[in-house]
C-alpha positions as CSV (number, residue, x, y, z in Angstrom):
1,X,-31.7,-32.2,11.2
2,X,-33.9,-29.3,12.0
3,X,-33.6,-25.8,13.2
4,X,-34.0,-26.6,16.8
5,X,-30.8,-29.0,16.5
6,X,-28.9,-26.0,15.2
7,X,-30.3,-23.8,17.7
8,X,-29.0,-26.1,20.7
9,X,-25.7,-26.6,18.9
10,X,-25.2,-22.9,18.6
11,X,-26.0,-22.2,22.2
12,X,-23.4,-24.8,23.5
13,X,-20.9,-23.5,20.9
14,X,-21.2,-19.9,22.1
15,X,-21.7,-20.8,25.8
16,X,-19.1,-23.2,26.1
17,X,-21.1,-25.9,28.1
18,X,-24.3,-27.9,27.9
19,X,-25.4,-26.5,31.4
20,X,-24.9,-22.9,30.2
21,X,-26.8,-23.5,27.2
22,X,-29.6,-25.3,29.0
23,X,-29.9,-22.3,31.3
24,X,-30.2,-19.9,28.5
25,X,-32.7,-21.8,26.5
26,X,-34.6,-22.9,29.6
27,X,-34.5,-26.5,28.8
28,X,-33.0,-29.5,30.5
29,X,-29.3,-30.5,29.9
30,X,-30.5,-33.9,29.0
31,X,-32.8,-32.5,26.1
32,X,-29.7,-30.5,24.8
33,X,-27.5,-33.7,24.9
34,X,-30.0,-35.7,23.1
35,X,-30.4,-33.1,20.3
36,X,-26.6,-32.9,20.0
37,X,-26.1,-36.6,19.7
38,X,-28.8,-36.7,16.9
39,X,-27.0,-33.8,15.1
40,X,-23.6,-35.6,15.5
41,X,-25.0,-38.8,14.1
42,X,-26.5,-36.8,11.2
43,X,-23.2,-35.2,10.4
44,X,-21.1,-38.4,11.1
45,X,-18.6,-36.4,13.2
46,X,-18.1,-35.2,16.8
47,X,-18.8,-31.5,17.0
48,X,-17.4,-31.0,20.6
49,X,-14.5,-32.4,22.7
50,X,-14.0,-31.9,26.5
51,X,-11.8,-29.1,27.6
52,X,-11.5,-28.9,31.4
53,X,-15.1,-28.5,32.8
54,X,-16.4,-27.2,29.5
55,X,-16.5,-28.2,25.8
56,X,-14.6,-26.7,22.7
57,X,-15.4,-27.2,19.3
58,X,-13.6,-29.9,16.9
59,X,-12.7,-29.0,13.5
60,X,-15.9,-30.4,12.3
61,X,-17.8,-28.2,14.9
62,X,-16.0,-25.1,13.8
63,X,-17.3,-25.6,10.3
64,X,-20.7,-26.4,11.4
65,X,-20.7,-23.1,13.5
66,X,-20.0,-21.0,10.5
67,X,-22.7,-22.4,8.5
68,X,-25.2,-22.3,11.4
69,X,-24.4,-18.6,11.8
70,X,-25.2,-18.0,8.2
71,X,-28.4,-19.9,8.5
72,X,-29.4,-17.9,11.4
73,X,-28.7,-14.7,9.5
74,X,-30.8,-15.8,6.5
75,X,-33.5,-16.7,9.0
76,X,-33.4,-13.3,10.5
77,X,-33.3,-11.7,7.0
78,X,-36.4,-13.7,6.1
79,X,-38.3,-12.7,9.3
80,X,-37.5,-9.0,8.9
81,X,-38.5,-9.1,5.0
82,X,-41.8,-10.8,5.7
83,X,-42.5,-8.1,8.5
84,X,-41.7,-5.3,5.9
85,X,-44.4,-6.8,3.6
86,X,-42.4,-9.4,1.6
87,X,-40.2,-7.0,0.0
88,X,-37.6,-8.2,-2.5
89,X,-34.7,-10.3,-0.8
90,X,-31.6,-8.2,-0.7
91,X,-28.9,-9.1,-2.8
92,X,-25.7,-9.9,-0.9
93,X,-22.1,-10.0,-2.2
94,X,-19.4,-11.1,0.2
95,X,-16.0,-9.9,-1.1
96,X,-12.4,-10.4,0.2
97,X,-9.9,-7.7,-0.5
98,X,-6.3,-8.5,-0.5
99,X,-4.8,-5.8,2.0
100,X,-2.3,-4.6,-0.5
101,X,-4.9,-3.6,-3.1
102,X,-5.2,0.1,-3.2
103,X,-8.5,1.1,-1.7
104,X,-9.3,3.5,-4.6
105,X,-9.1,0.6,-7.0
106,X,-11.1,-1.7,-4.7
107,X,-13.9,1.0,-4.3
108,X,-14.3,1.6,-8.1
109,X,-14.3,-1.9,-8.9
110,X,-16.9,-2.7,-6.6
111,X,-19.1,0.3,-7.2
112,X,-21.1,-1.5,-10.0
113,X,-22.3,-4.0,-7.5
114,X,-24.2,-1.3,-5.8
115,X,-26.3,-0.5,-8.8
116,X,-29.2,-2.3,-7.2
117,X,-29.3,0.4,-4.6
118,X,-31.0,-0.5,-1.2
119,X,-31.6,-4.0,-2.5
120,X,-27.8,-4.6,-2.4
121,X,-25.8,-5.5,0.6
122,X,-22.3,-5.5,0.2
123,X,-19.9,-7.3,2.8
124,X,-16.1,-6.6,2.5
125,X,-13.4,-8.6,4.4
126,X,-9.7,-7.6,4.1
127,X,-6.9,-10.1,4.8
128,X,-3.8,-11.5,3.3
129,X,-4.3,-13.5,0.0
130,X,-3.8,-17.1,1.2
131,X,-6.4,-16.6,4.0
132,X,-8.9,-14.9,1.6
133,X,-8.5,-17.8,-0.8
134,X,-9.3,-20.4,2.0
135,X,-12.5,-18.4,2.8
136,X,-13.3,-18.4,-0.9
137,X,-12.9,-22.2,-1.3
138,X,-15.1,-22.7,1.8
139,X,-17.8,-20.6,0.2
140,X,-17.7,-17.9,2.8
141,X,-16.8,-15.4,0.2
142,X,-18.2,-15.1,-3.3
143,X,-15.2,-13.2,-4.9
144,X,-11.6,-12.2,-4.0
145,X,-9.9,-9.0,-5.3
146,X,-6.2,-9.3,-5.4
147,X,-3.0,-8.1,-7.2
148,X,-2.2,-11.7,-8.3
149,X,-3.8,-15.1,-9.2
150,X,-3.6,-18.3,-7.5
151,X,-0.5,-20.5,-8.1
152,X,-0.8,-23.1,-10.8
153,X,-1.7,-26.5,-9.3
154,X,-2.6,-25.0,-5.9
155,X,-4.9,-26.6,-3.5
156,X,-7.7,-24.0,-3.9
157,X,-9.7,-24.4,-7.2
158,X,-10.8,-20.8,-8.4
159,X,-11.7,-19.1,-11.6
160,X,-9.3,-16.1,-12.3
161,X,-10.6,-13.0,-14.1
162,X,-8.1,-10.2,-15.1
163,X,-9.9,-6.9,-14.2
164,X,-7.1,-4.5,-15.4
165,X,-3.4,-3.3,-15.3
166,X,-1.3,-0.3,-14.7
167,X,2.3,0.8,-14.7
168,X,3.8,2.1,-11.5
169,X,4.4,5.5,-10.3
170,X,6.8,6.8,-7.6
171,X,5.5,9.4,-5.1
172,X,7.0,11.2,-2.2
173,X,6.4,13.8,0.4
174,X,7.2,17.4,-0.9
175,X,9.9,17.7,1.6
176,X,11.3,14.4,0.6
177,X,11.3,15.5,-2.9
178,X,13.2,18.6,-2.3
179,X,15.7,16.8,-0.3
180,X,16.3,14.2,-3.2
181,X,16.5,16.2,-6.2
182,X,17.7,15.3,-9.7
183,X,16.5,13.2,-12.6
184,X,14.4,10.1,-12.3
185,X,15.2,7.5,-11.5
186,X,18.8,8.5,-10.4
187,X,17.5,10.6,-7.6
188,X,16.5,7.5,-5.8
189,X,20.0,6.5,-5.2
190,X,20.4,6.1,-1.4
191,X,17.0,7.7,-0.8
192,X,14.7,6.2,1.7
193,X,12.1,3.9,0.0
194,X,8.9,2.2,1.4
195,X,8.3,-1.3,-0.1
196,X,5.1,-3.3,-0.1
197,X,5.5,-6.6,1.7
198,X,6.9,-9.8,0.1
199,X,3.4,-11.0,-0.6
200,X,2.7,-8.1,-3.0
201,X,3.1,-9.0,-6.7
202,X,5.3,-6.1,-7.4
203,X,7.6,-6.6,-4.3
204,X,10.1,-8.8,-6.4
205,X,9.9,-6.7,-9.6
206,X,10.6,-3.4,-7.8
207,X,13.7,-5.0,-6.2
208,X,14.7,-6.3,-9.7
209,X,14.2,-2.8,-11.2
210,X,16.4,-1.2,-8.6
211,X,19.0,-3.8,-9.3
212,X,19.0,-3.5,-13.0
213,X,19.6,0.3,-12.8
214,X,22.2,0.1,-10.2
215,X,20.2,1.9,-7.7
216,X,20.6,1.3,-4.0
217,X,17.8,3.0,-2.2
218,X,17.6,2.5,1.6
219,X,14.5,0.4,2.3
220,X,13.4,1.9,5.5
221,X,10.2,-0.2,5.7
222,X,8.1,-3.2,4.2
223,X,4.3,-3.1,4.6
224,X,1.7,-5.9,4.1
225,X,-0.8,-3.3,4.5
226,X,-1.0,-0.6,1.8
227,X,-2.9,1.9,3.8
228,X,-0.3,1.9,6.5
229,X,2.5,2.2,3.9
230,X,0.9,5.4,2.5
231,X,0.5,6.9,6.0
232,X,4.3,6.5,6.5
233,X,4.7,8.1,3.0
234,X,2.6,11.0,4.0
235,X,4.8,11.3,7.0
236,X,7.7,11.7,4.8
237,X,9.4,8.5,5.9
238,X,10.3,7.5,2.2
239,X,9.3,7.4,-1.4
240,X,6.6,4.8,-2.5
241,X,5.3,3.1,-5.4
242,X,1.6,3.2,-6.5
243,X,-0.3,2.1,-9.7
244,X,-0.1,5.0,-12.2
245,X,-3.9,4.6,-12.6
246,X,-4.6,6.0,-9.2
247,X,-1.3,8.1,-8.7
248,X,-3.1,11.4,-8.8
249,X,-5.8,10.3,-6.3
250,X,-3.2,8.9,-4.0
251,X,-1.0,12.0,-4.3
252,X,-4.0,14.3,-3.6
253,X,-5.2,12.1,-0.6
254,X,-1.8,11.8,1.2
255,X,-0.2,14.9,-0.1
256,X,2.3,13.3,-2.1
257,X,4.2,14.4,-5.5
258,X,4.7,12.1,-8.4
259,X,8.4,11.9,-9.3
260,X,8.4,9.5,-12.0
261,X,6.8,6.4,-13.8
262,X,8.1,2.8,-14.0
263,X,6.9,1.6,-17.4
264,X,8.6,-1.7,-17.3
265,X,6.5,-3.0,-14.3
266,X,2.9,-3.6,-14.8
267,X,0.7,-4.3,-11.8
268,X,-2.3,-6.5,-12.6
269,X,-5.5,-6.8,-10.6
270,X,-7.7,-9.9,-10.5
271,X,-10.9,-11.3,-9.3
272,X,-11.2,-14.9,-8.3
273,X,-14.5,-16.7,-7.9
274,X,-15.8,-20.3,-7.5
275,X,-17.6,-21.9,-10.2
276,X,-21.1,-21.7,-8.6
277,X,-20.9,-18.0,-8.0
278,X,-20.4,-17.0,-11.8
279,X,-24.1,-16.2,-12.2
280,X,-24.1,-13.7,-9.3
281,X,-25.6,-10.7,-10.7
282,X,-23.2,-8.3,-8.6
283,X,-20.3,-10.2,-9.8
284,X,-21.4,-10.1,-13.4
285,X,-21.7,-6.2,-13.1
286,X,-18.2,-6.0,-11.6
287,X,-16.7,-8.1,-14.4
288,X,-18.6,-6.5,-17.1
289,X,-17.5,-3.0,-16.0
290,X,-13.9,-3.7,-14.9
291,X,-12.3,-2.6,-18.2
292,X,-14.4,0.6,-18.2
293,X,-13.4,1.2,-14.6
294,X,-9.6,1.1,-15.4
295,X,-10.0,3.2,-18.3
296,X,-11.9,5.9,-16.3
297,X,-9.4,5.9,-13.6
298,X,-6.4,6.3,-16.1
299,X,-8.2,9.0,-17.8
300,X,-8.9,11.0,-14.7
301,X,-5.2,10.4,-13.5
302,X,-3.9,11.8,-16.7
303,X,-6.0,15.0,-16.4
304,X,-4.9,15.3,-12.9
């Protein structure tokens, strides 16, 4: 296998046919077919199958394309670095962030990774937990931030690190708070409420908390995306719950008032890594500073 094999493979994968790839690279279709045959022999698996008049990637081909694009990215970085005078190679960290994790929490947890300054490149991907764990297992991510860890005995092997925890606070738009007065939590009886989606770790505990106290709020919406949930809360659509550690920041950003604290529910935040990434300097900075980060957030929230 050599760089030219990958170049020809990438051209066919992105062009959809050998003829288009040959035209783009200014070589004969026979030359590309020969190189592809050598690459498939090397990998021991077909990379393409026919689809109409063109070609489509097999599952093995999809995996090969992902790695090929990463190799090309590194090649471009190498070329640019050498042209700049062999400056230090940028430190890259690829992080998956579960879409229910508050962005304020994610930002403060990731901030220590930026201590390397311009020598640090941070790549963030947001998705659902299961999708991110698949990416982690395939080494397309170095770390995943989430509000839960992987299930015991799951198919994805990962190392779980507890970053911090927080109780929950209930917040609402000022007009909503005036409309539903009283003591907490009784004031939530039949009040509109916005729940995080079923994948959120606090979804079940919140429903259980309502049940235990005989509360019957009207669940007007469930959201997998935490930012969208907060946008509806800002519009006054319903009360919402947020980690107490960032309640003051959320309240200020979305013009919400805090109406009470649920001490019996603790939301935890985790980082998942694969074994070979434990020596990543940026990950080590994040894990080493996580406890301090949560202490700082809680202190600032208390002062607010």
